[in-house]
C-alpha positions, 0 to 999 in steps of 0.5 A, a space after each residue: 705088612 706091606 712096604 711103604 711107597 717111600 721104600 719103593 721110591 727109594 729103591 727105584 731112584 737107586 736103581 736109576 742112578 746105578 743104571 745111569 752110572 753104568 751107562 756113563 761108564 760104558 760109553 766112556 770106555 767105548 770111546 776111549 782109546 786105551 780099550 781094545 776092540 775085543 774088550 769093547 765088544 765084551 763089555 757091550 754084550 756083558 752090560 746088555 746096554 745100547 753100547 754095541 751100536 755105538 761100538 759098531 758105528 764108531 768102528 765103521 766110521 773111524 777116521 783113517 790116519 793118513 800116512 
């Protein structure tokens, strides 16, 4: 018995929603100040999402504080 197309679309929609949620959380963590740089790099490697270019750009172009 072959699976119905509705099951396939349901599974694909769940995967899409999960990936969007993971992407959103990853970007929120990458931009927050309370997570250190090693943790952001670890998250970028673990999630294998396009977070690492964002982190690299954020680290390179981080505004410097004036003394």
